[in-house]
Structures are given as C-alpha cells and as structure tokens.
C-alpha positions, 0 to 999 in steps of 0.5 A: 303418861307420867314417868317416875323420876324419884322414889322415897322408899324403905328397903328392897334390894331386888326392886332397887336393882331394877330401878337402877336400870331406868335411872329412877332416883331413890332416897330411902329412909330404912335401907341400911344394907352395905350394898347400897353404898356401892355407887357403881351398882347404885349410882342414883341411890341415897339414904337418910339412915346410916349403913349397917357398918355403923350398927355393928360398930355400936354393937362392938362398942357395947361388947367392948365396954362391958367386956362381953366375949361369948356371944350369939348373933341372931339375924333375919335370914335375908340380905339385910341380916346376912350383911349384918352377920358378915360385917360382925364377923369381920369386926370381931376378927383378931379381937377377944370376942368369940362368936359362939353361935349364929342362926338365920331366923325364918318364918318356920324357925323352931324358936324353942329348939333355938333357945335350947341350943343357946342355953346348952352353950351357956350364952348370956349375951345375944345380938338380935339383928333382925326385923320387928316381927322376928324379934317378937317371935324370939322374945315371946318364945324366950318368955315362954321357955322361962329364959332368965339372966340374959342380955339382949342387944336390939337394933333400931328395927325393934328397939323402940317396940311399943308392946314388947317392953310391957309384955308380962314376964319380959323382965324375967328374960334379962336386960334389953339394950338397944340402938335407936333413932333418937325420938324427935318430935316432928313439928305440926305432925300431930295437928296434921294427923288429926286433920287427916283423920277428920277427912271422910272422903276425897271429894274435890282433889282441887280443894282437898289438901289431903287427897294425895295422902289417902290410905287404907288406915280407917281402923287406926285412930289419930292417937294410934298413928301419933303414938306408933313406933317413932323409929323412922320419924326423922329419916322420913322427914329428912328424906322428904325435905332433901327432895324438896330442897333439890327440886327447889334448886332445880326449878330455880324457886325463890320469892314464892315462885318457880320456873315452871318452864324447866323440864325436870330430869332425874340426873338434875335432881340427883345432882342437887341432892348430892350437893344438899346441905341444909339445917332441919330440926337442929341437924345439918342434912347432907350426904357423903360421896356414897349417898350415905348420911353425914348427919344424925346420931343414934340413941342408946336405950334400955327397956326400963321397969316402966316398960319404956325404952329409956335413953341412956346414951348416944353414938354420934358420927359427926364431927367425930365418932363418940360412944357415950353411955350412962351405966348407972341408968341401967337396972340389970335384970337377973343375976350379975354373975350370969352376965359377967362369969369370972371363973373361966378356962380358955383354949384356942383352936382353928376352925373351918366353915360349918364344922361341928365340935362336941366337947361334952356339954359344949356344942359349937358350929363355926360359921365363918371361914378359916380364922382363929377363934376362942371357945370358953369352958366353965371350969366345972366342965373339964376336958 
C-alpha cells in the first residue's frame, strides 16, 4: 500500500488539521486563511497564495485612496470569511473608516432583505469577501432589486468571474473593482488541453501520458477549460513546480537521472521546499519562515463596459510593498455624488458587541468589541 507524503490542495482547514497529525506535507494554491501561517499548528503546510492579511491591506489601500469611510463588509460565513472580517476590523481600528454594516453570507441568506438593510444605512461602498457562488447570488439580487450607484470591491475568488461582468443590468448596480491574480499564460497549457481532450479512454497506462489526468469532465470542451477563470493559474503552476524542484533535490537528480535508491520521507521534501528558490515565468518562487509565498504581485481590476475584468493597477510585495492604480482607466457607473457624499455631519460614540442603535433612519449593528467608531448622518436627518 502506498503512503501519501504530499498533497497539493485548495483549502479545507479541518482536513488540514487531520493531515498534520500524520505529517502529510501540504502545499496549497488557494488557502489564504491566517491560521495556516502558524507553524506551531501547521508545520508541514506551505502555500502559493498570499494570506488574507494582504488582501485586507489592499482593500484598506482602496478605501484610503478614494477616501471611502462609510462601508459594509459582507463575508462568507466560514473560517475564511470570518478571518477576513477579523483582520479588517483590526486594520481600520484608529482610522477614519467606519464599518457601518457586516453580515455573514450563508446558503439561506435572504439577499433582498440584506440589500434593503444596506440601503437604509445609505452605504455606497461594499466589500464582498466571499466565494464565487455567494458573490453570484449577491450581485444577481442587487440587479433584481434595482440597486444603483454603488461601489463593490471584489476579492480574487470572484473578481475574474467570466459571466457576471456581462450580465444584463450589471452596470446599473455601480462600479466593480477587484483584487486578482495577474493573468499569466501558462506555456504549453493550451496544447496539453487539446491533446488531453483528444484522448477517448485510458487504454494502456504504460504508454498513455494522460492516464493520471483523467477526470469526469466530458461535458467540457477544450475551449471551456482554456477560457475558464484564470484566478489560480500561476498558484497551481508554481505549487507543482515547487514540489518538482524539491523532489529533484531529494533524489539528487541531475544529467537526466535520479538516485532511485533514496527512500523519500515527508520531512526530506519539506526541508527542500522551504529552501526553494527558482525562477518561473519571470518570478522568483520562494517561501518565508511561515511557508507563505515571497513572490507574486496582485492585479487591480475594473469591470469595464465590454464585460471584461480590465487590469488598471497592481500591488507588489517584493522587494517592497507598492500600491499603484491608474484612476483615469476607471469609468464610474452611476452618480458621483453617491460615491463621494460631501454634506455630512459626524458624531462619535462607544459601542459594545451586538448592540443595536436606532437613530431615525439609521439602524446600525456593531460587530466588534469595545472600540471607538464613527457614525455619519446626512444633514437632512437631524438628530
């Protein structure tokens, strides 16, 4: 019976905890939750995507750049989403940004009711820290509810969505800005997919190079696969290459051959993985002490009139953090005054977790522990 020494995977925290008990080496191309940076809990875990703290940093840069201080934070109600919310609350503490509304999105979320709550609070900027399928339900509901003049900030899980930017009425809900993996074309991938789809069945495992690639995807054409959401192209590619480089080192490969007498153990591959440093598609792939990537920028995108996610800027991590965005490329959909309200009156108050406040038309739930925050009233609503 074969024993697993390595798993390349997306994200499942509970499953990862179980694998740690057996010291199964894991390298993920989609797990961004902060918990995975804790080496005392996940000593054999690495990833090729940046942890959530960097997504929150970029979101904060958005808010700071456009001076948006009255925002909603919607999140998928799981470990990933709650981690994002926690990081965001900590990030905006002692800043001018006010978290006016938060809500965890579930299978049974009443989206029309949710949207009405945000409309009552006159929220114009909504951060959507959630998965693709949840974002689809939210955005489609916003279209159906005739929401207008808003700004939606998308994370990488749905910022490069193929269908939503072309949905009828999408421009009416406002402007969608997002954070995304840069669109990197993988050399030879298209040829591989066409060759793979040309294989009818796995007849001879010894001669068929695609036998270990079989999947139940007969309903998909080669074009469907090639034009799919490219969000995780490079993270997957770099994860596979990192493993290959580590195994190459462990097996002392060179000049076309390897030392097959070496028995490979997980700790040997892990040691080589943590020391990895190689160039792949003009990026230097290596990891920090927490197993987090020290490579890869993020793209800043805008859903344009053509229904495409147009790249309008970037956020680079190395050698230093730099946020760059070309505001002239953004075609704001909707009323400018709705995005940048100028006639405001502010008061300060202290709040406790889950306390409700009702000030005439303003209904606010505070979702954090004791801290000073700001609530803003339009001058037409005198207290």
